[in-house]
C-alpha positions in Angstrom: -9.7 -31.6 -21.6 -12.2 -29.5 -19.6 -11.8 -25.8 -19.1 -13.3 -24.4 -15.8 -16.4 -22.2 -16.3 -14.9 -19.2 -14.5 -11.7 -17.4 -13.8 -9.9 -17.5 -10.5 -8.9 -20.6 -8.5 -5.8 -21.5 -10.6 -5.4 -24.9 -8.8 -8.6 -26.1 -10.3 -7.6 -24.9 -13.8 -4.3 -26.7 -13.7 -5.9 -29.9 -12.3 -8.6 -29.9 -15.0 -6.1 -29.3 -17.7 -3.8 -32.0 -16.2 -0.9 -29.6 -16.0 1.8 -29.3 -13.3 1.2 -26.0 -11.4 4.2 -23.7 -11.0 5.1 -22.6 -7.5 4.5 -18.9 -8.4 1.2 -17.9 -10.1 0.2 -14.6 -11.6 -3.6 -14.8 -11.8 -4.9 -12.4 -14.5 -8.1 -14.4 -15.0 -10.1 -12.9 -12.2 -11.2 -9.2 -12.3 -11.4 -8.3 -8.6 -9.8 -5.0 -7.6 -6.1 -5.6 -7.2 -5.9 -2.8 -4.5 -7.7 -5.2 -2.2 -10.5 -4.2 0.2 -10.6 -0.7 1.6 -8.4 -0.2 4.6 -11.5 0.7 6.6 -12.6 -2.9 6.4 -9.7 -3.9 8.5 -10.3 -1.1 11.0 -13.9 -2.4 11.7 -13.2 -6.1 11.3 -12.7 -6.9 15.0 -16.0 -5.1 15.9 -17.8 -7.5 13.6 -17.1 -10.4 15.9 -20.2 -9.6 18.0 -22.4 -9.9 14.8 -21.7 -13.7 14.6 -24.1 -14.7 17.3 -27.2 -12.7 16.1 -29.4 -13.4 13.1 -29.1 -10.7 10.4 -32.0 -8.5 9.3 -34.2 -10.5 6.9 -34.2 -7.6 4.4 -30.5 -6.8 4.9 -31.3 -3.5 6.7 -29.9 -0.9 7.1 -28.0 -1.6 3.9 -31.2 -1.8 1.8 -32.4 1.7 3.0 -28.9 3.2 2.3 -28.9 1.8 -1.2 -32.4 3.2 -1.8 -31.2 6.6 -0.7 -28.1 6.4 -3.0 -30.1 5.5 -6.1 -33.2 7.5 -5.2 -35.5 4.5 -5.5 -38.2 3.1 -3.1 -36.8 0.8 -0.5 -39.2 -1.9 -1.6 -37.6 -1.8 -5.1 -34.3 -3.2 -3.8 -33.4 -6.8 -3.0 -30.0 -7.8 -1.6 -28.4 -11.2 -2.2 -25.4 -13.3 -1.2 -23.6 -12.1 -4.3 -25.3 -11.0 -7.5 -25.0 -14.7 -8.5 -27.7 -15.6 -5.9 -30.0 -13.0 -7.4 -29.4 -14.4 -10.9 -30.5 -17.8 -9.7 -33.6 -16.4 -8.0 -34.4 -14.3 -11.2 -34.1 -17.5 -13.3 -36.8 -19.2 -11.2 -39.1 -16.3 -12.1 -38.4 -17.0 -15.8 -38.8 -20.8 -15.6 -39.7 -22.3 -19.0 -40.0 -18.9 -20.6 -38.2 -17.6 -23.7 -35.2 -15.5 -22.8 -32.9 -13.5 -25.1 -29.2 -13.1 -24.1 -26.8 -10.8 -25.9 -23.5 -12.7 -26.5 -20.7 -13.0 -25.7 -21.6 -12.4 -22.1 -21.4 -13.7 -18.5 -22.0 -17.5 -18.6 -24.1 -17.5 -15.4 -27.1 -16.1 -17.2 -27.5 -19.1 -19.4 -26.4 -21.6 -16.7 -29.1 -20.4 -14.2 -31.8 -20.1 -16.9 -31.1 -23.6 -18.2 -31.5 -25.0 -14.7 -35.1 -23.7 -14.9 -35.7 -25.0 -18.4 -35.9 -21.6 -20.0 -35.8 -21.4 -23.7 -32.7 -19.3 -24.5 -32.1 -17.4 -27.7 -28.5 -16.1 -28.1 -28.0 -13.0 -30.2 -24.3 -12.4 -31.0 -22.8 -8.9 -31.5 -21.3 -8.4 -34.9 -18.1 -6.6 -33.8 -16.4 -7.2 -30.4 -14.0 -4.3 -30.1 -17.0 -1.9 -29.8 -19.5 -4.5 -28.7 -22.1 -2.9 -31.0 -25.6 -4.1 -30.2 -27.6 -5.5 -33.2 -30.7 -3.4 -32.3 -33.1 -4.7 -35.0 -32.2 -8.3 -34.4 -32.7 -7.8 -30.7 -36.1 -6.2 -31.1 -37.2 -9.0 -33.4 -36.1 -11.6 -30.8 -37.8 -9.7 -27.9 -41.2 -10.3 -29.5 -42.6 -13.3 -27.6 -39.7 -13.3 -25.1 -40.1 -12.7 -21.4 -36.8 -11.0 -20.9 -33.6 -9.7 -22.6 -30.3 -10.0 -20.7 -27.6 -7.5 -21.3 -24.3 -7.1 -19.4 -23.2 -3.4 -19.2 -20.3 -2.9 -19.0 -19.9 -6.1 -20.9 -18.1 -9.1 -19.4 -15.8 -10.2 -21.0 -15.0 -7.2 -23.2 -15.3 -4.3 -20.8 -17.2 -2.2 -23.4 -20.0 0.1 -22.2 -23.2 0.2 -24.2 -24.6 3.7 -24.6 -27.6 4.5 -22.4 -29.7 5.8 -25.3 -29.6 2.3 -26.9 -30.7 0.6 -23.7 -33.6 3.2 -23.3 -34.7 2.3 -26.8 -34.7 -1.4 -25.9 -36.5 -0.7 -22.7 -39.2 1.3 -24.4 -39.6 -1.4 -27.0 -39.8 -4.0 -24.2 -42.6 -2.1 -22.6 -44.6 -2.3 -25.9 -44.0 -6.1 -26.3 -44.1 -7.1 -22.7 -40.4 -8.1 -22.4 -38.3 -7.3 -19.4 -34.9 -5.7 -19.7 -32.3 -7.3 -17.3 -29.2 -5.2 -17.2 -26.2 -6.6 -15.3 -24.2 -3.5 -14.1 -21.7 -5.5 -12.0 -18.8 -3.4 -13.3 -20.6 -0.1 -13.8 -18.9 1.3 -10.7 -15.6 1.1 -12.7 -17.0 3.9 -14.9 -18.4 7.4 -14.3 -21.9 5.8 -14.1 -23.3 8.1 -16.8 -24.6 5.1 -18.7 -26.3 3.4 -15.7 -30.0 2.8 -16.0 -30.6 3.0 -12.3 -32.5 6.3 -12.4 -35.2 4.7 -14.6 -36.2 1.9 -12.1 -38.8 4.1 -10.5 -40.6 4.8 -13.8 -40.5 1.4 -15.5 -41.8 -2.0 -14.3 -39.9 -3.7 -17.1 -36.4 -2.9 -15.8 -34.3 -5.1 -13.6 -30.8 -3.9 -12.7 -28.2 -6.1 -11.1 -25.2 -4.7 -9.2 -22.3 -6.3 -7.4 -20.0 -5.1 -4.6 -17.6 -8.0 -5.1 -15.4 -6.5 -7.8 -14.7 -2.9 -6.8 -14.4 -3.6 -3.1 -12.5 -6.9 -3.4 -15.3 -8.8 -1.5 -15.3 -12.0 -3.5 -14.9 -14.0 -0.3 -17.8 -12.3 1.4 -20.4 -12.2 -1.4 -22.7 -9.2 -1.7 -24.9 -8.0 -4.6 -28.3 -6.5 -5.1 -31.0 -5.7 -7.7 -32.9 -2.5 -8.3 -36.3 -3.3 -9.7 -40.1 -3.0 -9.1 -40.0 -6.8 -9.1 -37.9 -6.9 -6.0 -40.6 -8.6 -3.9 -41.1 -11.3 -6.5 -37.3 -12.0 -6.6 -37.1 -12.0 -2.8 -39.7 -14.7 -2.6 -37.2 -17.0 -4.4 -34.5 -16.4 -1.9 -33.9 -18.1 1.5 -34.5 -16.3 4.7 -31.5 -14.5 6.2 -29.6 -15.0 2.9 -27.2 -12.0 3.6 -25.0 -12.3 6.6 -24.7 -9.5 9.3 -21.0 -9.2 8.4 -21.8 -8.7 4.7 -24.4 -6.0 5.6 -21.9 -4.2 7.8 -19.2 -4.3 5.2 -21.7 -3.1 2.5 -22.6 -0.1 4.7 -18.9 0.7 5.0 -18.3 0.3 1.3 -20.9 3.0 0.5 -18.7 5.5 2.3 -15.6 4.7 0.2 -15.9 7.3 -2.6 -12.2 8.2 -2.5 -11.2 4.5 -2.7 -13.5 4.0 -5.7 -12.0 7.1 -7.4 -8.5 5.9 -6.8 -9.4 2.4 -8.2 -10.9 3.9 -11.3 -7.8 6.0 -11.8 -5.5 3.1 -11.4 -7.5 1.0 -14.0 -7.5 3.9 -16.5 -3.7 4.3 -16.1 -3.2 0.6 -16.7 -5.5 0.5 -19.7 -3.5 3.5 -21.1 -0.4 1.3 -21.1 -1.6 -2.2 -21.9 -4.0 -1.4 -24.8 -1.4 0.4 -26.9 1.1 -2.4 -26.1 -1.3 -5.1 -27.4 -2.2 -3.0 -30.5 1.4 -2.4 -31.3 1.9 -6.2 -31.3 -0.9 -6.5 -33.9 -3.6 -7.7 -31.4 -7.2 -6.7 -31.6 -8.3 -5.1 -28.3 -11.7 -4.2 -27.0 -12.5 -0.6 -26.0 -12.9 -1.4 -22.3 -13.8 1.1 -19.6 -13.3 -1.4 -16.8 -10.5 -3.1 -14.9 -10.1 -5.7 -17.6 -9.7 -5.8 -21.4 -10.2 -8.6 -24.0 -7.8 -9.1 -26.8 -7.2 -11.4 -29.8 -3.8 -12.4 -31.2 -2.9 -11.7 -34.8 -4.2 -14.4 -37.1 -0.7 -15.9 -37.6 -0.5 -17.0 -34.0 -2.2 -20.0 -32.4 -4.3 -18.9 -29.4 -4.3 -22.3 -27.7 -0.5 -22.6 -27.8 -0.2 -19.1 -26.5 -2.6 -19.8 -23.6 -0.7 -22.9 -22.6 2.7 -21.3 -23.0 1.7 -18.7 -20.4 0.3 -21.3 -18.1 3.7 -23.0 -18.1 5.1 -19.7 -16.9 2.5 -19.5 -14.2 0.6 -16.7 -15.9 -3.2 -17.4 -16.0 -5.5 -15.5 -18.5 -9.2 -15.9 -18.6 -9.9 -18.3 -21.5 -13.0 -17.8 -23.6 -13.9 -21.3 -24.5 -17.3 -20.9 -22.9 -18.0 -17.4 -24.2 -20.3 -17.6 -27.2 -18.8 -15.8 -30.2 -15.2 -15.9 -28.8 -14.6 -19.6 -28.9 -11.2 -19.6 -27.3 -9.7 -17.2 -29.8 -9.9 -14.2 -27.4 -8.6 -13.7 -23.9 -9.7 -11.6 -21.0 -6.9 -9.9 -19.2 -7.5 -8.5 -15.7 -5.5 -5.3 -14.9 -3.3 -6.0 -11.9 -0.2 -4.7 -10.2 2.5 -3.3 -12.4 4.9 -6.2 -11.9 2.3 -8.7 -12.9 1.4 -6.7 -16.1 5.1 -6.5 -16.9 5.4 -10.3 -16.5 2.5 -10.7 -18.9 4.0 -8.3 -21.5 7.4 -10.1 -21.3 5.7 -13.5 -21.8 3.7 -12.3 -24.8 6.9 -10.9 -26.4 8.8 -14.1 -25.8 6.0 -16.1 -27.4 6.0 -13.9 -30.5 9.8 -14.2 -30.8 9.8 -18.0 -30.5 7.0 -18.6 -33.0 
């Protein structure tokens, strides 16, 4: 039995697990904004038709300049990719055969892309998942002799935000021992941004920040991400020419104007967390202190996690398994926050499983 490496695409999951797929599916395994793309995307969509015939700008202008203005960094310190995943692959090429430290559990693409480049990976597991507390001294020890330290903040799959002061401490240490700090802020726009490290890019050549426009703006089918770093040129050299489409650039420009949409999305996620987290805790589950549009939880020890997962699949409810998250080993689940009727269906399915144990 093989579990797919990522959430989303339920048909692949059911096929790999050799299960009959119900007609109606509630996919809680992917964490894209359930509000869908901003309405303005639809308003400009027909005007993008004319972009099909022309090559896009090689540096994804004018989006790159607009991002530089937003983050108050030099334009040459930004590189844009066909999704943050493409930048991860390019970054891995820069770290080929080097020692890399990854804080776990975390997004599986870090290890996958680095392994493709024969990097030597050292995983450091957090000791307590609900707060996702960083083992600072162990990380510093591992950074000695390493080329980079990868940290996901907010963390995926827990949704927990690491305090900025801890990241600054690690960055300063990395500057002393020649170790880069790679921070994946793909879900930072689901927070108030106070813990973002973006403002430090201009002052440190050891900092690489990854950002994604996929989740907040529901652009998974378009693909758009970027990196803020003084190493932008080096990363760009590992990317193909014209890697970002003209349509993606235009939608990215529009997304930067959607402050009200983002505020509404954050409010919706906060309201959903305020309901689902107490519900899970009342049932005896351990729940992470997420600040994003997903949470991670673990069933009480008296319940079988695998049976629970498959019981929900039979009902057409798909959670994100954690079989490939180091330190979670299938005992935890990531739950995306979706429309109310979908969350209610999940709650009812969990209650039914508990009653029938």
